[in-house]
Backbone as CSV, one residue per row, in Angstrom:
resi,resn,N_x,N_y,N_z,CA_x,CA_y,CA_z,C_x,C_y,C_z
1,MET,15.860,-5.769,10.421,15.759,-6.969,11.234,14.323,-7.077,11.746
2,ASP,13.727,-8.244,11.581,12.347,-8.390,12.040,12.308,-8.657,13.552
3,PHE,11.114,-8.591,14.106,10.911,-8.712,15.553,11.505,-10.003,16.104
4,ASN,11.242,-11.127,15.450,11.721,-12.420,15.962,13.240,-12.523,15.951
5,GLU,13.881,-11.974,14.916,15.346,-11.966,14.881,15.907,-11.114,16.022
6,LYS,15.289,-9.960,16.217,15.720,-9.067,17.292,15.528,-9.745,18.643
7,LEU,14.362,-10.361,18.838,14.060,-11.042,20.094,15.056,-12.172,20.355
8,ASP,15.327,-12.981,19.354,16.266,-14.101,19.520,17.662,-13.604,19.879
9,GLY,18.143,-12.585,19.195,19.472,-12.047,19.469,19.583,-11.467,20.868
10,LEU,18.579,-10.699,21.265,18.596,-10.095,22.602,18.450,-11.160,23.685
11,ARG,17.614,-12.139,23.448,17.428,-13.232,24.416,18.763,-13.945,24.663
12,LYS,19.493,-14.237,23.610,20.801,-14.895,23.749,21.772,-13.989,24.503
13,SER,21.745,-12.711,24.182,22.631,-11.756,24.848,22.363,-11.698,26.356
14,VAL,21.100,-11.641,26.748,20.746,-11.602,28.177,21.154,-12.916,28.840
15,HIS,20.915,-14.017,28.177,21.328,-15.334,28.688,22.833,-15.329,28.972
16,ASP,23.615,-14.830,28.013,25.070,-14.774,28.176,25.482,-13.826,29.307
17,GLN,24.807,-12.712,29.433,25.122,-11.760,30.506,24.874,-12.384,31.874
18,LEU,23.748,-13.061,32.018,23.449,-13.723,33.293,24.518,-14.756,33.628
19,ASN,24.915,-15.487,32.640,25.959,-16.492,32.825,27.282,-15.819,33.221
20,LEU,27.628,-14.723,32.560,28.892,-14.030,32.821,28.980,-13.414,34.226
21,ILE,27.840,-13.002,34.794,27.891,-12.435,36.150,27.862,-13.520,37.220
22,GLY,27.776,-14.776,36.786,27.859,-15.882,37.726,26.530,-16.444,38.187
23,GLU,25.459,-16.067,37.510,24.142,-16.585,37.887,23.964,-18.004,37.362
24,ASP,23.128,-18.736,38.055,22.725,-20.069,37.596,21.567,-19.861,36.629
25,ILE,21.853,-19.919,35.349,20.833,-19.614,34.334,19.741,-20.675,34.255
26,ASN,19.918,-21.761,34.988,18.886,-22.797,35.042,18.029,-22.682,36.299
27,ARG,18.303,-21.671,37.116,17.506,-21.453,38.323,16.086,-21.079,37.911
28,GLU,15.105,-21.600,38.623,13.693,-21.414,38.261,13.333,-19.953,37.997
29,GLY,13.771,-19.066,38.860,13.422,-17.653,38.715,14.034,-16.985,37.500
30,LEU,15.054,-17.595,36.923,15.738,-16.996,35.770,15.416,-17.666,34.441
31,LEU,14.676,-18.740,34.466,14.432,-19.489,33.231,13.819,-18.629,32.126
32,LYS,12.885,-17.764,32.479,12.216,-16.942,31.473,12.769,-15.511,31.421
33,THR,13.753,-15.219,32.255,14.306,-13.863,32.308,14.900,-13.402,30.980
34,PRO,15.670,-14.217,30.261,16.201,-13.723,28.984,15.111,-13.252,28.019
35,GLU,14.016,-13.986,27.931,12.936,-13.567,27.028,12.227,-12.319,27.559
36,ARG,11.947,-12.298,28.865,11.277,-11.115,29.440,12.144,-9.869,29.276
37,ALA,13.438,-9.987,29.558,14.338,-8.833,29.440,14.468,-8.392,27.983
38,ALA,14.527,-9.338,27.056,14.616,-8.996,25.634,13.367,-8.238,25.182
39,LYS,12.198,-8.728,25.579,10.950,-8.037,25.221,10.887,-6.655,25.855
40,ALA,11.361,-6.531,27.090,11.364,-5.227,27.756,12.258,-4.245,27.009
41,LEU,13.439,-4.680,26.589,14.345,-3.784,25.875,13.758,-3.370,24.533
42,ILE,13.111,-4.287,23.854,12.453,-3.926,22.585,11.377,-2.869,22.844
43,TYR,10.588,-3.060,23.892,9.535,-2.089,24.233,10.146,-0.735,24.599
44,LEU,11.181,-0.755,25.424,11.785,0.484,25.920,12.541,1.258,24.843
45,THR,12.797,0.627,23.716,13.491,1.299,22.613,12.631,1.349,21.346
46,GLN,11.326,1.268,21.511,10.422,1.270,20.353,10.418,2.589,19.595
47,GLY,10.989,3.624,20.157,11.044,4.915,19.474,11.825,4.875,18.175
48,TYR,12.750,3.914,18.052,13.491,3.780,16.795,12.583,3.394,15.635
49,GLU,11.444,2.796,15.942,10.511,2.335,14.915,9.428,3.372,14.613
50,MET,9.489,4.536,15.260,8.435,5.550,15.114,8.996,6.828,14.493
51,ASN,8.117,7.583,13.852,8.493,8.857,13.252,7.684,9.966,13.932
52,ALA,8.360,10.759,14.742,7.683,11.805,15.513,7.055,12.871,14.616
53,GLU,7.718,13.214,13.529,7.161,14.235,12.640,5.851,13.761,12.019
54,ASP,5.775,12.498,11.659,4.521,11.948,11.120,3.400,11.999,12.149
55,ILE,3.748,11.804,13.408,2.744,11.856,14.478,2.124,13.246,14.553
56,ILE,2.954,14.287,14.496,2.411,15.657,14.523,1.576,15.918,13.274
57,ARG,2.094,15.522,12.121,1.363,15.757,10.861,-0.004,15.070,10.847
58,SER,-0.148,13.968,11.590,-1.408,13.224,11.581,-2.549,14.003,12.234
59,ALA,-2.229,15.049,12.963,-3.267,15.867,13.602,-2.846,17.333,13.567
60,MET,-2.589,17.811,12.373,-2.153,19.192,12.162,-3.323,19.962,11.561
61,PHE,-3.683,21.076,12.198,-4.873,21.810,11.789,-4.556,23.279,11.580
62,LYS,-5.118,23.852,10.515,-4.977,25.289,10.274,-5.825,26.007,11.311
63,GLU,-5.198,26.963,11.997,-5.902,27.699,13.052,-5.214,29.045,13.237
64,ASP,-6.011,30.098,13.462,-5.461,31.442,13.616,-4.985,31.744,15.032
65,TYR,-5.079,30.806,15.932,-4.638,31.005,17.315,-3.143,31.314,17.346
66,SER,-2.756,32.362,18.093,-1.345,32.763,18.083,-0.777,33.016,19.478
67,ASN,-1.438,32.501,20.506,-0.901,32.619,21.862,-0.197,31.326,22.243
68,MET,0.553,31.386,23.312,1.339,30.249,23.751,0.446,29.059,24.099
69,VAL,0.852,27.869,23.623,0.202,26.603,23.960,1.215,25.829,24.810
70,VAL,0.809,25.444,26.014,1.711,24.749,26.934,1.099,23.409,27.327
71,VAL,1.882,22.360,27.185,1.505,21.040,27.702,2.573,20.700,28.732
72,LYS,2.165,20.626,29.986,3.161,20.417,31.043,2.954,19.084,31.753
73,ASP,3.972,18.710,32.491,3.942,17.487,33.305,3.706,16.224,32.485
74,ILE,4.372,16.127,31.346,4.307,14.917,30.528,5.322,13.929,31.105
75,ASP,4.845,12.836,31.658,5.756,11.814,32.176,6.544,11.192,31.030
76,PHE,7.834,10.959,31.264,8.620,10.224,30.278,9.596,9.294,30.990
77,TYR,9.962,8.248,30.275,10.907,7.243,30.756,11.860,6.950,29.611
78,SER,13.154,6.979,29.907,14.139,6.732,28.877,15.270,5.897,29.445
79,LEU,16.209,5.535,28.572,17.390,4.796,28.982,18.628,5.609,28.630
80,CYS,19.479,5.826,29.611,20.743,6.529,29.406,21.626,5.707,28.478
81,GLU,22.134,6.331,27.448,22.945,5.593,26.488,24.318,5.223,27.042
82,HIS,24.728,5.840,28.135,26.046,5.544,28.689,26.068,4.275,29.542
83,HIS,24.958,3.994,30.238,24.924,2.841,31.142,23.719,1.929,30.896
84,ILE,22.856,2.317,29.977,21.593,1.626,29.709,20.811,1.447,31.013
85,MET,20.766,2.546,31.762,19.978,2.593,32.994,18.899,3.652,32.809
86,PRO,17.778,3.498,33.510,16.663,4.432,33.319,16.955,5.852,33.816
87,PHE,16.390,6.800,33.100,16.177,8.144,33.636,14.744,8.504,33.291
88,PHE,14.121,9.284,34.164,12.690,9.537,34.019,12.339,10.862,34.664
89,GLY,11.221,11.414,34.227,10.805,12.683,34.802,9.618,13.274,34.084
90,LYS,9.643,14.612,34.020,8.552,15.381,33.417,9.086,16.241,32.283
91,ALA,8.305,16.304,31.219,8.592,17.198,30.102,7.530,18.290,30.093
92,HIS,7.962,19.485,29.772,7.068,20.634,29.619,7.355,21.215,28.234
93,VAL,6.319,21.325,27.418,6.482,21.723,26.025,5.564,22.892,25.727
94,ALA,6.104,23.894,25.031,5.285,25.043,24.623,5.626,25.430,23.188
95,TYR,4.623,25.933,22.504,4.871,26.524,21.190,3.898,27.677,20.994
96,ILE,4.294,28.591,20.133,3.460,29.734,19.777,3.083,29.534,18.306
97,PRO,1.826,29.145,18.045,1.413,28.808,16.676,1.570,29.969,15.698
98,ASP,1.789,29.585,14.458,1.846,30.556,13.357,1.062,29.985,12.183
99,GLY,-0.234,29.784,12.423,-1.105,29.283,11.361,-1.523,27.832,11.539
100,TYR,-0.761,27.051,12.311,-1.083,25.642,12.506,-0.943,25.252,13.973
101,ILE,-1.849,24.372,14.391,-1.771,23.750,15.705,-1.772,22.236,15.495
102,THR,-1.554,21.512,16.577,-1.627,20.057,16.508,-2.403,19.555,17.708
103,GLY,-2.870,18.332,17.629,-3.573,17.739,18.757,-2.683,17.728,19.989
104,LEU,-3.242,18.041,21.135,-2.445,18.145,22.359,-1.756,16.843,22.724
105,SER,-2.416,15.728,22.475,-1.798,14.437,22.802,-0.559,14.174,21.953
106,LYS,-0.453,14.863,20.830,0.709,14.654,19.959,1.985,15.145,20.624
107,MET,1.896,16.143,21.495,3.084,16.605,22.218,3.620,15.481,23.101
108,ALA,2.715,14.804,23.807,3.131,13.689,24.664,3.686,12.542,23.820
109,ARG,3.099,12.303,22.679,3.584,11.221,21.818,4.978,11.522,21.262
110,VAL,5.218,12.787,20.909,6.548,13.173,20.420,7.595,12.959,21.508
111,VAL,7.265,13.370,22.728,8.185,13.148,23.852,8.485,11.660,23.962
112,ASN,7.461,10.835,23.881,7.627,9.391,24.036,8.475,8.777,22.921
113,VAL,8.288,9.225,21.694,9.067,8.675,20.575,10.561,8.838,20.841
114,TYR,10.957,10.043,21.211,12.386,10.294,21.414,12.891,9.711,22.736
115,ALA,12.021,9.648,23.743,12.430,9.063,25.025,12.643,7.558,24.904
116,ARG,11.927,6.907,24.002,12.027,5.453,23.849,13.167,5.076,22.905
117,ARG,14.299,5.705,23.135,15.551,5.409,22.430,16.659,5.538,23.471
118,LEU,17.829,4.990,23.181,18.954,5.257,24.066,19.257,6.743,23.944
119,GLN,19.384,7.437,25.076,19.410,8.894,25.044,20.376,9.488,26.049
120,VAL,20.622,10.775,25.846,21.107,11.680,26.881,20.033,12.760,26.980
121,GLN,19.848,13.287,28.157,18.754,14.232,28.384,18.890,15.471,27.499
122,GLU,20.102,15.922,27.298,20.318,17.126,26.494,19.832,16.934,25.065
123,ARG,20.179,15.798,24.455,19.741,15.527,23.079,18.230,15.346,23.020
124,LEU,17.676,14.649,23.988,16.231,14.429,24.033,15.493,15.762,24.014
125,THR,15.955,16.705,24.804,15.337,18.037,24.875,15.331,18.701,23.500
126,THR,16.474,18.687,22.841,16.603,19.343,21.542,15.821,18.622,20.452
127,GLN,15.795,17.297,20.484,15.034,16.559,19.468,13.549,16.892,19.528
128,ILE,13.004,17.003,20.721,11.583,17.352,20.866,11.331,18.740,20.283
129,LYS,12.177,19.693,20.666,12.030,21.068,20.159,12.130,21.109,18.640
130,ASP,13.163,20.476,18.094,13.386,20.513,16.648,12.237,19.874,15.867
131,CYS,11.692,18.789,16.384,10.580,18.115,15.706,9.371,19.046,15.580
132,ILE,9.010,19.683,16.675,7.858,20.595,16.660,8.122,21.764,15.720
133,GLN,9.326,22.313,15.781,9.694,23.437,14.918,9.663,23.031,13.443
134,ASN,10.197,21.864,13.136,10.291,21.421,11.740,8.936,21.145,11.098
135,VAL,7.964,20.726,11.897,6.663,20.352,11.323,5.668,21.509,11.367
136,LEU,5.514,22.129,12.518,4.496,23.178,12.658,4.982,24.553,12.202
137,HIS,6.279,24.774,12.166,6.851,26.087,11.850,6.202,27.191,12.687
138,PRO,6.130,26.975,14.012,5.516,27.987,14.866,6.437,29.200,15.041
139,LYS,5.931,30.204,15.711,6.732,31.395,15.993,7.829,31.089,17.002
140,GLY,7.631,30.046,17.795,8.650,29.656,18.769,8.282,28.357,19.451
141,VAL,9.302,27.671,19.962,9.121,26.415,20.694,10.040,26.462,21.903
142,MET,9.555,25.917,23.023,10.406,25.765,24.207,10.091,24.434,24.864
143,VAL,11.156,23.745,25.290,11.034,22.446,25.941,11.900,22.457,27.196
144,VAL,11.325,22.005,28.306,12.066,21.824,29.556,11.863,20.383,30.006
145,LEU,12.960,19.707,30.351,12.903,18.363,30.922,13.505,18.394,32.310
146,GLU,12.818,17.749,33.252,13.311,17.578,34.616,13.343,16.084,34.870
147,ALA,14.534,15.544,35.212,14.638,14.090,35.297,15.567,13.631,36.409
148,GLN,15.273,12.424,36.878,16.151,11.703,37.784,16.856,10.627,36.976
149,HIS,18.146,10.455,37.229,18.966,9.495,36.500,19.434,8.405,37.451
150,LEU,18.988,7.176,37.200,19.388,6.072,38.073,20.874,5.763,37.971
151,CYS,21.514,6.151,36.862,22.959,5.942,36.758,23.698,6.810,37.781
152,MET,23.107,7.896,38.219,23.685,8.737,39.280,23.248,8.282,40.667
153,GLN,22.091,7.649,40.751,21.536,7.304,42.053,21.905,5.900,42.505
154,MET,22.053,4.958,41.575,22.311,3.564,41.936,23.775,3.177,41.834
155,ARG,24.562,3.959,41.115,25.974,3.636,40.917,26.764,4.948,40.923
156,GLY,28.042,4.881,40.739,28.845,6.095,40.658,28.757,6.923,41.924
157,VAL,28.309,8.164,41.812,28.273,9.076,42.960,27.169,8.747,43.955
158,GLU,26.168,7.954,43.546,25.055,7.530,44.402,24.404,8.710,45.137
159,LYS,24.020,9.702,44.383,23.351,10.884,44.933,21.859,10.787,44.662
160,HIS,21.110,10.464,45.697,19.670,10.226,45.581,18.889,11.531,45.565
161,GLY,17.833,11.536,44.787,16.933,12.683,44.748,17.420,13.840,43.904
162,THR,18.533,13.684,43.196,18.998,14.779,42.349,18.114,14.894,41.112
163,ILE,17.886,16.112,40.687,17.076,16.389,39.499,17.963,17.139,38.506
164,THR,17.953,16.683,37.269,18.666,17.377,36.201,17.635,18.085,35.341
165,THR,17.860,19.372,35.096,16.952,20.166,34.275,17.679,20.622,33.027
166,THR,17.057,20.391,31.886,17.581,20.881,30.612,16.480,21.654,29.908
167,PHE,16.881,22.617,29.103,15.884,23.328,28.299,16.503,23.776,26.996
168,ASP,15.631,23.950,26.017,16.033,24.449,24.711,14.856,25.239,24.156
169,TYR,15.168,26.245,23.376,14.115,27.094,22.830,14.592,27.745,21.550
170,CYS,13.619,28.275,20.798,13.925,28.998,19.572,12.813,29.993,19.283
171,GLY,13.045,30.828,18.302,12.029,31.774,17.847,11.637,32.776,18.913
172,ASP,10.334,32.970,19.098,9.826,33.975,20.038,10.228,33.699,21.486
173,PHE,10.722,32.505,21.775,11.187,32.220,23.136,12.585,32.772,23.382
174,GLU,13.197,33.378,22.351,14.434,34.129,22.558,14.137,35.357,23.426
175,ASP,12.885,35.811,23.408,12.450,36.946,24.224,12.352,36.497,25.686
176,PRO,13.105,37.123,26.586,13.085,36.715,27.996,11.691,36.768,28.631
177,GLU,10.831,37.654,28.161,9.476,37.740,28.720,8.663,36.480,28.396
178,ASN,8.814,35.960,27.192,8.110,34.719,26.830,8.637,33.545,27.653
179,ARG,9.958,33.487,27.842,10.523,32.405,28.661,10.030,32.531,30.104
180,LYS,9.994,33.749,30.610,9.524,33.982,31.980,8.073,33.527,32.133
181,GLU,7.227,33.851,31.155,5.817,33.433,31.184,5.709,31.909,31.142
182,PHE,6.505,31.269,30.282,6.499,29.811,30.191,6.874,29.191,31.540
183,PHE,7.959,29.664,32.144,8.377,29.113,33.442,7.309,29.340,34.519
184,ARG,6.641,30.493,34.464,5.566,30.755,35.417,4.421,29.750,35.227
185,LEU,4.074,29.489,33.985,2.969,28.567,33.691,3.282,27.136,34.089
186,ILE,4.518,26.688,33.928,4.808,25.294,34.281,4.993,25.102,35.784
187,LYS,5.205,26.192,36.511,5.369,26.068,37.975,4.057,26.237,38.721
188,ASP,3.015,26.706,38.057,1.705,26.887,38.719,1.075,25.561,39.057
């Protein structure tokens, strides 16, 4: 489906939703809302149009470095697939190279690719880890996500300020000492 078809379909859907909740869809403040909301949803789900593995491959370099590489405090914004409400927070990513490294900005881009899809935090964590593992084949990968979920804060239990933490790891991060070092580095 091309951009214009997607935009037209989403615009109609938002128009219908506004009408269904009882809004006056001809009210001045809402006249352009269907188009703005449709464009926002396309932007917020642009990860479906991107390939995270290609992003890493675009800046993959042979290097003998074999110590832990940590990129921490990567801001991310996603949409919960259960309520299509935002969740957002920080990603912390580490890998232990085994012959190849990648540009540091590529870690943030990989996080963004998977975050810009309808998600659950648990899957997002694993997708980031698996992507890095599949492309770089490092000795180990570890990913930690810390996020606030508006579906918990604005509706349902309405618990403000709660943080959900997920993590996944493989390879040399099976060693508790490596995990301990990673956690120490992201908390500094």
